[in-house]
N, C-alpha and C positions, 0 to 999 in steps of 0.2 A: 212519219213518212216524209221524207224529202221531195225536192224535183225530181231526181232521176224515177220514181215509181208515178209521181203524181203526173208527171206530162209524160216520159216515154212510155211507162208500165199503163196510164189509160191509153194514150194512144193504139199501141198494140192490141190493148184488151175491144177496144171499137173496134178496129179494122179486122180483128177475129170475128168478131160481132157480124159482121157483115156491111158497116159503114163504109163508105167510098174514103179515100186517104183525106181528101180536103174536109170531110164531114169529121173524120176520125181526129183531125187537127185541132177543129173547132173544139170540139168535146176536151180535148187533152189541155188546149189553152187555157179554158173555163176553168176547168179542174185546178189547174196550177196556180191562176190569179187568186184564187180562195187564200193562199198564203202571201201573196202581193197586196192585196188591197187594204192597206194600213191607216195609221192617222198620219202618215208621213206623205200621203196621196191626197187624202180628202183633208187636211187640216195644215195648217200653217203657225207654227209656234206654239207655245204652251202657256199658261193651261189651256186643253182642249175647249173645254167651254166657255170661254173669252174671245179664241181665236178660229172661227169656220170660215173654211174655204169652199166651202160645199156648196154653192149656190147656182142654177140656171134659173131665169125666169123665163114661162114661156109666154110669149108674144098672144094679147088675144083672151088670156086667161089669167095670168096673174100668178101661175102656180109656181113655188117656191122647191126647187128639188134638193131633197138630203139624202147622199148618198150612204150608204152602211158600211159600216167597216167590219170585215171579216177575218184580220189579223191583227197582231200588234208588233208594232216594230220597235219600242221604246217603251216599258214601263212608266220610267221615268217621266212622260209626258203627260203621263194623266195627271186628273186633279192633286191626287195625294195620295198619302200612304194608306186612308181611310176608303180609298176609292179601288184601289187594286182589285178587291174582289168583284167590281161592278163588270171587271172583265169576263166574266162569267159569259157575259151576254153574247162576246164573240166565241171564247173557249167553247162551250158547251153544244152551242148548235151546228158549228161548223168543224170542230178537231176531237170534240169528245163525246158525240151524243150519247147521251145517257140511256143504258140498257140493260140493266143487271134487273130484270125483273124475271121471275119464273117461265120458263117455258121446259118443253118433253127433250128438245138437243140439248138444253144449257141449263142445270139445274146449279142455282146459284151457291155461293161458298158460303158467305154468310150474309144475313140480313142486315144487323147493325154493328157499327164499330163499338168499340167499349166506350167513348165517351157520347154516343147517341149519333154519329155522323149518317147521314142517309147513305149507302151503299146503293140506293137507287142510281145515284148519280156515277156509278161508275161506267165506264165505257166497255160495253162486250161485242164481239162478232157472232155475228148470226140472231142480234137482236131481234125482238118484233119491230124495235123502232126504224131498226134498218131494214127490214121487210117494207114494211110500212113507207118507207122513204124513197125506195125503189118503184112501189107500185103508184106512189104520188108521182114519180118522172115517168111512168107510163102512162098516166093518163093526159099529165101536161104536153108531153111530147105529142102525144095524138092530136090533141089540143090546137095546140101553138104550129103545128107544123103547116098545116092548112092557112097559117096566116102570117108568119115570119120565121120561116125554116131556122134562120142562125139562130135566135132568140130559141128556139126550141131547142137546139143543141147544146147553146150556151146553159140553160136549166141542166139539161141532163150532167153535163160536165159537173157542173157545181154539185148535184146529188152524189157522184161518184167520187168528188173528193171526199166528202163528208162518208160515204160510204167505207174508202178505203181506208181511212182511218177509225175505223170500229174495230179494226185488226191490228194496225199498229200501235194504236193508243189502248189497246184492250186492258181493264185494270187500273187504269189512271181517271180523272175526273178532271174537268174544266173548272176548278172552283181554288183557290188558294187554301187548300187544307192539306197540312201533314199526316192528317190521321187517314185520308185517303190514298197519298201520293206518296208519302218518304216510306222506304225501307225498313222493316222492323228495328232491326239495329242500328241504323245508320251507317253509310257508307265509312264512317271515319273508325267504327268499331270491328266491322266486318268488310271488306273492301270488295269480296266476290270474286268470281272467277267467269273467265268468258273461254271459247274457244271459235276460231273458223276454219279448221280443220275437220274435214269429215266427209262423206260423200255419199250421193243421192241412192235411193235404191225406190225405184217409182216414184210417187210424191211425197215421199218420206226421205227426211236427211237425217244421216246419224253421224253424231257426232265422235269422234275417233277418241278411243279409250286413254285416257290418262293424258289428252291434249289440253285440259281447261287449265288457264294460268290467270294466275291475279291481276285483279286489273289494276291499271298504273295510273290512279286518282291523281291530280293536281299536288293534294298536300299531301302527299308520300314522295313524289319525283322532285318535286319544289323547283322542276324548270321544265321546259318545252314549247312546243307551238303556241302563240298567243288565242287560236281559237281551235283549241282540241274538240275530239269527238266528247270527251267528258268534262266538257265545259259547264259554267253554272254549278258543277257538282261539289265546291268546297264553300259556295258562301251561303249561309242558312239565312236565308232571307226570302220576302214574300216573293219575288221570281221566281223562285226554284221551288215553291210548293205549288205551282200552279202545272197541272198535269204531269209529266217526265220529266220535268225539269231536276228534280233530285238526282234524277240517272244520267243526265246530260244527252250525248244523241244516240245512246245504246238502243231504244227501239227503233231508230232509224236506219240504223247498219242492217244491211238484208241478208248479211253473211256470218253472222255471227248467233253463236248460243251464250245464253249467260245466268248465271244466280239471279234471281228476284224472288224475296218475300216481302210482302208488303205489311204496313205497321197491322191491317185489318185481317190478314190471315189467321186464319184457325191451327196452322201448322200442320194441318191434314192433308192440304190438297197442294198439288204441284203447280207453283206459280212461275216457276222457271220458263225462261222464253229459247223455243228453238226458232229464230227468226226467219230463216229459210222457208223452213214449213208454213209458219204462217203468212209470209209474202206469197209464195206461191198458191196456196188456199184463196188467200185476198184474190189474185188474179185468177184464178178459174171460175171461182163466184162471179167477179167482177164483168168475164164475157158472158155468163149465163144472164147476170141483169140486165147487158146493154142489148144482149138478144131479143130478151124478153122487151123492152124499151123500144125496140126497131120493129119487133112483130105486133108490138100493142095487146101481148100478153101479160098474166098475173104472175109475178115473181114470188117462190117460194124457197130457201136454203135447201140444198143436201140432205137430206135426213138422215143418213148414218156413213158411216165410214165406206161401208159397200156400195154404197150409190156415189160417193166422192172416187174410189177406185174404178167404178165402172165408166165416169166421166173424163178421168184421166186416161182411162185406157183407149175412150174413142177417138184421143187427139193426144197418143202418148208423145209420139215424135216432135209434135210442138210443145208442149207443156216440158219435156225435157230440155230443149233449146235454152226454153223459160227459166228453166229452173239452174242452168249453167250460169247463166247472166243474175241472176239472183243470188247464185253463191256459186263459183267458180270452182269444180275441183282441183284443175290446175292452177296453181298460185302464181299470179305475176307481182312484179315487184310490190305496187303497193299493198297487196293480201299479206305479202311474208313483212313489211314493214308495220303492218298493224298488226300482225301477231306478235313480233320481236318486240315491238314498244310496249306491250300490253293494254293497247288502243291509245296509248298516248302520241296522237298522230292527230295534223290537221284537219279539221273536219271537213274543207274544201278539197284536201288532196283524195280525201277516200272517195267524196260523192262525185269529184269530176271523172276518176276512174270508173264508178258505175256508172255516170253518165254516158261513158264512151262505150261500155258494153252494151247498153242498151241501144246506143244510137246504131253500134255496128248491125246488133239485129235488125233496128227498123229499117236500116236500107235493103234488106234483105227484100222486103213487102212493100215497098211503095213502088209507086210508078214516075217514071221518067218525069222529069218538071216540076215535079213536087219535094220542096227542100223541110225535112222533119229535125230541127236540131236546136240546142239551146239559144243561138244568135239569135235564130229566126222568132224564140218564144220573146227572149230580151227585148228584141226590136217593136213587138207588138207591144208586150208589158210597158214599154218607157212612151210609145207612141200614145197608149190610153191613159196613163198618168198625165203626158201633156196635154190633153184636152180636159183634164179638170182643171190644172193650172190655168190655161190661155181660157175656156169658156166662163169660166166663175164668175157672177155678177152680171152677166151681159144676157140681152134678150134673145132670143131665137124663136122659129116657129116650130112646132110641133114635129113636123116634118124632120126639119134638122134633128131635133131633141131625140125622134125616135130612129135616129138612122145612126146614132153614133154608138159606135160597139161599146162603150164604157158605160153608157145609161143602159141599154140592152143587158148586157153583163150583170149590172147594179140592180135592176128592176127583177131579173130571174135571182138573183142572190136573196132578195125582199121576201119571192115567193118562197123561197126555199124557207127561210125565217121564218115564217109567218106558219107555216104549216109543222114545223117544229114548235113555234111558239108554244101553240095548244097544249102541246103534250107536255112542254117544260113548265107549263103552268097549271097542271093538273092541282084541282083544289085538295086541300087537305093530307099533302105531302112537303117535306122541305124542300125539294127539289124547284130550284127556282131560278128562271133565266135572269131576275135582275131583283135586287133587294125590293122586298115587299112593300116596304114601308114610305118608300120613296122613288123617284123616277130619275134615273141619271141625267146629271144634265149634260155628260158628254153622249152617251148612247141612247135617246130618246124614243125607245121602244115604240110607242105609237106610230111615228113616223113611218117604220120601216114594216109597219101593218096594213100601209095602206096598197092596195091591190092596184098599183100604177099599170099591171099588163091588162087588167080589164079595163080599166081606163082608155088607155093611150092604143091598145093592139087590136082588142076587140071587138066587135060589133056591139054598138050601144046597146044596154038593156040586160046585157048576157052577163050574167056571172059567173063567177069559175071558182074552184078551190076550197067552197065549201064557207071561206072567210071572209067574202065581198059582202061590205057594206052598203044596204040600199041607200043609203042617203049618203054614200061617199063622194058624187059628182059635186055635191054642195060642200061639203067638209073640204077638198081639192082644192078649194078657192080661197080656204083659210092661210092667212101667214103661219110660219111653223111657232111663233111664238105665241101667238093668240090659242092656237091647237095644244100646245105645249100645258097653257092654263086651263083649258075647257076640258082634259084628259088625264086620268089619275090612272096609277096603274090598277087599283079595283076596279074601274069602269072597261078596262081594255076588252075582258071576254064579252062583255053584255054589247060592246058596240062593233065589235069584227068578228066574232063569234055567233053570228043571228042566224 
């Protein structure tokens, strides 16, 4: 998914769930910033392990703050080709939450690939991990709202980004694995087809018969925009093996249905994508999740198609309007160009058009005086990044520290990471957030497991989240390098999940 859904879609879902316009904007901004908190914000130069830029020193405590990276701007800035897969510490928790475990609603297609890759790592909608994540947000929102409502809303927004990606990134994994992420025959032998022509029938989107046409991958056409929706597809390198890199932006484009048969598929299950239905289902469940967060109630997914039909019917006119934003029945110029070009269209062109559709819907629900658009988000994003660059290395008080929006957002992101890390480090499986034999020099996970929310926001002596380490106050006084020497991946669960 891209910023059209992560920002505008999240805003609309939060607004519909009962949050005020300002609260919904905070949630949406936090959700989108997950894609923008890259190494370009937190570091200067490369390799990353030699050029840290992420330091705040708290006066009176000597605590060195290390921001977490939640997205990758350029794989070339990482330590080297051998380190590419360590970015799974970013991709898995924040973008490709592993969820391919058996459940009554989602009987898994297959358990293992032909070469033994753990299919547990595949991202799945409606997973137990996603349900647990929402209920984590329910608990932490209720706890933090009384202390710092802005921080609480940010944590909810980050959870909603991960939640939404379980739909958009379904059946892909956040590791550099062609076994998990590549199409069975490769796009070079089977280009596949797509269509954006169809019509809505309730919450279902029905593609028009005989409308699918072949996808114009760059290797086929030999020309086109510099960054098309099919970008990355023509280069078989590590960057394309992560997530849906082999498929370009196809999973991000809400208005298309397309062919997809992954390497691990047994050929018996339909893995083709109907993005309009996927995105609308995601939106409906996100509204339900955010209502649960706001009400402090436990969340569970709609159990059946009949339940989903009933939920749609209770707010049909609104969901129908959202559906027309996700996939318009009446095509405008951009939609026609998308189809006529075989998707050989500049990604920015399509996403801008989608943002405009969402923006028009947003203007119908916001109150006068509140501005919700990408220019507002971009200004906020840039201001947060400027804080990182200007404050690095200087001393500041705890009050200054906890007042910075970037710090609040980053501590919330660490709390989400710590919650998911415990699941991703389950002993006895091959699903790992980080290489088991070593700690990443670029992404030292032990720093991200420190519960800074408990340290700087909650009353002293009050643990939270199930992973607050009783001796953490003393450990927070340690310099990062000393902490790195003292902690190994094998000790992390013992130290932080007491």
